[in-house]
C-alpha positions as CSV (number, residue, x, y, z in Angstrom):
1,X,171.8,61.8,67.3
2,X,169.0,63.4,69.5
3,X,167.5,66.6,67.9
4,X,166.2,69.4,70.3
5,X,163.8,72.3,68.9
6,X,165.5,75.8,69.7
7,X,162.1,77.7,71.1
8,X,162.6,81.0,69.3
9,X,163.1,79.9,65.8
10,X,161.8,76.4,65.9
11,X,164.9,74.9,64.0
12,X,166.3,71.6,65.0
13,X,169.7,72.2,67.0
14,X,172.2,69.4,67.0
15,X,173.9,68.5,70.4
16,X,177.8,68.3,70.0
17,X,179.5,65.2,71.3
18,X,182.7,66.9,72.5
19,X,183.6,64.6,75.3
20,X,184.3,61.4,73.2
21,X,186.4,63.3,70.8
22,X,188.4,65.2,73.3
23,X,188.7,61.9,75.8
24,X,190.3,60.3,72.5
25,X,192.4,62.6,71.6
26,X,193.8,62.9,74.9
27,X,194.2,59.0,75.4
28,X,195.9,59.1,71.8
29,X,198.4,62.1,72.7
30,X,199.3,60.5,76.1
31,X,199.8,56.8,74.3
32,X,201.7,58.8,71.4
33,X,203.9,60.8,74.1
34,X,204.9,57.6,75.9
35,X,205.7,55.7,72.9
36,X,208.3,58.4,71.8
37,X,209.4,58.9,75.3
38,X,210.3,55.1,75.6
39,X,211.8,55.0,72.2
40,X,213.6,57.9,73.1
41,X,215.2,56.6,76.0
42,X,216.1,53.5,74.2
43,X,217.5,55.1,71.1
44,X,219.8,56.9,73.6
45,X,220.7,54.2,75.7
46,X,221.6,51.6,73.0
47,X,222.7,53.7,69.9
48,X,224.3,56.7,71.4
49,X,225.4,55.0,74.9
50,X,226.4,51.7,73.1
51,X,225.1,49.6,75.7
52,X,222.7,46.5,75.3
53,X,219.3,46.8,74.8
54,X,218.1,44.2,77.5
55,X,219.4,46.8,80.0
56,X,217.6,49.7,78.8
57,X,214.3,48.0,80.2
58,X,215.7,47.4,83.5
59,X,214.5,50.0,86.3
60,X,217.7,49.7,87.9
61,X,219.3,51.2,84.6
62,X,217.2,54.3,85.2
63,X,218.0,54.8,89.0
64,X,221.2,54.5,88.4
65,X,221.0,57.3,85.6
66,X,218.7,59.7,87.8
67,X,221.1,59.3,90.6
68,X,224.2,60.3,88.3
69,X,222.3,63.4,87.1
70,X,220.8,64.5,89.9
71,X,223.9,63.9,92.6
72,X,224.6,66.5,95.0
């Protein structure tokens, strides 16, 4: 870690590495969000809707659900 001397007090000042931690936190949050969203969709479709698991991963299924929900 690089230390920079403060001109007024002659005390070493440490630079903080905030970008790496923020990027890691954001990436983990996004990953956790996607996993929870997919798990919730599958849980709702398979256990609540009583449909087969292999249909839960087909895009046509979700297009049909979207059309049902947002139909005029």
